[in-house]
N, C-alpha and C positions, 0 to 999 in steps of 0.2 A: 499968253491970255486966251487963247483960243484952246489951247491945252485942256484947262481948266474945266470947263464945260462940258469937254468930250469924257474927261475922265468922271466928273460926275455924274452924266448920263448912262456910264458904260457900269460904276458902281451901282448905282440905282438900279439898273435893268438887271444886273445880277443878284442883287438882293431879293426884287420882285420876282424873279425867276426860281429863285430859292424857296421863297415863301410858297409860290406856288407847287413846285415840287411837293415840299413837303406835307403841304395841306391835302395835296392829291394822293399820299401814301396811307392808307389805313390797315386797321389789324380787326382782324374778327378772333373771339374767343373758340376754344375746341368744338364748344356745344353751339357755336353762332353760325347760321348763315345769311349773306347780306343780298338782298335783291337790288339789282340796280336796272336804272332806268334809263334810257338814251335818247334825249330828245322826246321824251315821255312813250319810250316803246321798252317793254321787258326785253332786257338782252341776256339775263341769265343770273346764276348765283355767284357769290365769291365768297373765299373763306374756307377752313379758316386759317389764321395766320395773315400775314402781311398780304396787300394786292393793292393796284393800282385802280382808281379812279379818276378820270379825266374830267378836270374843273370844267364848270359851266354846263357843256353838254350832258352831263350824266350826273343824276341824282340817286341818293338812296332813302326811299321812303322810310323803312322802320328795319328793324333788327329782329330776326327770327330766333328765339330760344328752340333748339331740339330737347331740351330735357322734357322729364313727365313734368307736368303741373298738378296742382292737389287745388281742388277750389271746395267748399263747404257750400252746398245748396240747401236750402229750406224753401218750403212753401210759402208764400206772402201773406196767406190767410188760411182759416182751417177748412179743409176740403172733406167732404161727404165719402166715406168710403161705401162700399155696395149695398151694407146694411145701414144705410143713414146714419153712420157715425163721426160726427166732426171731430177732424186729426190734424194734427201739425208734425208734420214728418220731415227730418232732419237725415241728410244725405253727404256722402264725400265722393266726388269725382275724381278720376285720374284719367288726364287726357295728354294726349302729345301728338305734335305735329309730326306728319311722314315723310320722310327725307326723298323718298321716289315720287312723291308728290307734292312737292314746294310749290310748283307753278300753279294748282289750282288755289291753294293757299292764297297765293297773290293774285290771282284774275278773278275769282269765283268770290271771295268773300272779304268784307271791308274789314271787321274786326271778330277774328273766327275765336278767339276767347270770350267775349261777351256775347256772341252768338251760341256757343256753345253752351255757355249758363242759361240762358234764356230756354234753350231747347231743351235742357234738363228741366229746369222747371214746369215748361209747357206738358213733357212725357211724364214728369212725376205725379203730376195731378191725375191725368188721364188714366195712369196705373193705377194710382188709389182707389178710383173710381170703379175698378174691375175687380176688386178684392176686397173679402171682409175684413173686419178688425181682426178676428183670429187668424186668418192668412197672414195678414201684416205681422202680427205680433210673434207667430211660431214658424212661420215660413219667410223669414227675411233674407235669407239666400236666393231662394226661388224666385222672390219679386225682384231681388236686385240684377239677378242674371237675365230677367224679363227688361228690367230697364236699361242695361247695358246694351243689349241686343237693338233695340229700338233707337237709341241715341247714336249707336254706331252707324246706325244705316243711315240716319239723316247728315251726320256728320262726314262720311264718306265723300260726297260730292265736293266735300271743302278741303281737302287734304288732312283730316285729322282722325285720329286714332282715340277711340274711348276703351280703355284696359280695363277698368271697372266699373262699378256705383256699387256703393258699402252704405246701405240704410244704418246710420248711427242711433235714431231714435225715434221712438212715436211718440208723441205726446195728444192725451185725451183730457178732457174735462174732468175735475175733481170729483163731481157726482158720479159719473161712470166709473172712475177709478174705484169706488167704494164699491159698487154694484160687482165689478168686476172681480173685488177681492173675495165678498161673499159668496160670489159663483164656485170661485177657487178654492174655497175654504169647504164649502159642501161638496164639490167633487174629490177632495182629499177625505171627507168624512166618509162618502160612499165607497172610495177605494180601501180605505180599514176596513170597513164592515164585510167587504165582499172578500178581501183577506184572510180576515176572522173566521169567515164561513166556511171559506175554502179550505182552512187550517183545522177545524172542527170535522169537516168531511173526511179529510185525510186521516185524522186522528181517530175518526171513528171505524174508519177501514181498517186501521193497523191493529185497532184494539179486538175489532173482529177477529184478525189473522191472529192474535196471540191468545183469543179464547179458544180458536179451533186447535191451537197447537197443545195448550194445556189439558185440553179434552182429551187429546191423544195419550198424551203422557202425564198420569199423575205424578209421578216422580217430578216433572219439570214445575208442576204447580206446588210441589212441596217446597223445592229449592226457591220458590220466587216467595213464599212464605216468610222463609228463615232470612232471605236478603231484606224483605219489607221491616222485620224486626231488628236488623242489624243496623240500617238505615236510620231507625227512631231510636235505637239507642245511641249513635253518632250524633244525630242532630237535633234530638228532643229536647226541650226546656228542662224537665224535670229530672229526678233520676229514676222514678217509679215506672215501670213498663208493665200494663195491663195486659197479660197473655190470654186470648181465649182458650177456654178449656177444649173447644173442637177443632184447635189448630193443627192441621197435618203435619206430622214429625218427617223431617228428611233423613235420610240415613238407610241402613241397611233393613230396619224393621219396616219403616215407612209408617202408613198408615196401620196396615196389619199389626205392624210391631208395637204398634201405640195401644191396640186393641188389647193385646197378650198381656201389655204392662197393668192395663187398668185392672182393679179388682173385680172378681166375679160373685155376682150376689146370689145367694142361697136361694135356691126353688121353696118356696114354701109348700 
C-alpha cells in the first residue's frame, strides 16, 4: 500500500519535470532574435534555432524580426509648403533593426516601429515646409534622400537603420490642379513657339548659305530649277505645268545656250 503513493508521486514528478523541460525549450526562426531577461535584467540574445530558457526566472519580452519592414507613411493633415500651398504627401519607409546594435533596441526604445513611424511623420512635415511645391513635384528623389538622412540620424540611437524613403504621391487641392495644368499648358505653348522661331532662324541661315552658293555657281541654280520642275511633275495635282519663259536651262548651253536658241529680232 505504501508503494502506490511513492510510484504515483514519482510518475507525477516525472511528468511535471518533462513538461517543464518541454516548456523551457524554445525555437527562433532564422530571421528572429530573442532577448532574454533574467530576474528583470537583460542577459543577451538567443536564436536562431532551438535554445533553452530557464522557467520562472527568465522571460522573453518580445521577438525581434530582422527583416526589412515596409511601412506606408502619410501626413495626417494638409501641410503647407514653402510657398504656402497645402499638400498631403504619401511616402513609403524601408526600415530594419541592426544586428550589431540590438541591445539599443531593447534598452533605449519601447516600441521602435511606432517610434520610427511617428518620427517619419514629423520629419516629413518639417521637410515639406522647407521646399516649394515645384520642388516636391520635380525633385522627389532629392527630397526623399533628405528625409532618409534626417530620419536615420534620429533612429541610429535606437539601433534601427532607415534604408530609404520614397515619396509616392503629392496631393494638392483640385483648384490648384487646374491652375497648375494651365501653367503647364502655357509653358508648352511657349516652348513650342521658341522651337518654331529657332527653326526659322536656322532655316533662314541655310537659305542665305544656299543663295550665296547659287550666286557663285549659276550652273547650280540651273540644276535647282530643273529639279523643282521635276518635283512639280511628280507631285503636282494637275497634268499641266506652266514653265516660265525666263527659266534658266541646265545643260551645256545653260543660260547662254538659251539665248542663242531664241530668235533674233531684226533691227529696224
